[in-house]
Structures are given as C-alpha cells and as structure tokens.
Phi, psi and omega in degrees: 000131182223155179286108186295336179299336180279347185276127184297325180292332172287317182300315175295321178291322173295320178292324176300317178306307178307317177292321177298312179303315180295318181291326184283348182293339185266001178284160183302149182304322186290352179263002186304318181265000182252247189296323178299319175298315186294313177301315181294317182295318176299314183296316182295323178305328181299294185292330182298321185283325175302313180296314181298317180300321184294339181269357175279168188275330185240159178291337172300317177296314175302320177303315180301317179292324178294318176298326173294316173306317178296319179298322181290325178296318180295321176298317176293326177303312176291325179297314178303318180299310181299317182293329173286318175298329177277359185060038178269330172233155184283155184301322180292325177292315178304308186302314179301311183289320183295320176299314174304311183294325177296315179303313179302320177297318179296316177296318175295325181297316178297316180297312180299310183296331180291317182289322177296319185287338180280337187293000000 
C-alpha cells in the first residue's frame, strides 16, 4: 500500500480533472447529462482508480486498477475529440488537454510495465 498523492501520474491526472471540469462548464446546457457528464466521469476515473489501486494489498491488484485508469483515459481521449469535432471546445483547448492526457497515458504505461516486469 502506498500514498497515491506522491505519484506524479496521480498529481497530473488530478490536475487534468480540474481542467476538464473547468472546460466542460462552457459546453452547451443540453449536454449537461450527456457529453459533459461523460467527460467528467471518465476524467475523474483516472486518478480515482490510481488511488484505489494504491490502497490494495498486492502489486497485481494495483496493476489491474492502473489498466482501468488507462481505459478511462482512452475514453476521455475520445470524448475530447468528439467535443472538438462538435465545436464545443476550441482546437487549442483540445490540443492542450489531449497533450496532458497523452502524457498521463505514457506515465501509466511505464508504471504498468514496471509492475508487469516485477511479476
């Protein structure tokens, strides 16, 4: 069991959640229960699963939750693309958020591979 707050990947994922919440406030009101909700849920799922995995007893359990976090990151990646293509967010905002998300996915991948090699 480790303190998830010390992991840089969790810190970056948490900051991305804050950015997604800020960005989605500008989405159309009609999307509140649609894309806004989906983007926020997927974003929150990334650091939440990192935190939950860190609270588990074995590296295997942590690895499983990191895979779930990666899946949520990929889901958010699509939601950001869709929001851009629907012109709900500007291309510059998409580029910034997608870049942050890409970095988080790379960090998750490194951590997952580290756990796999220790197995």
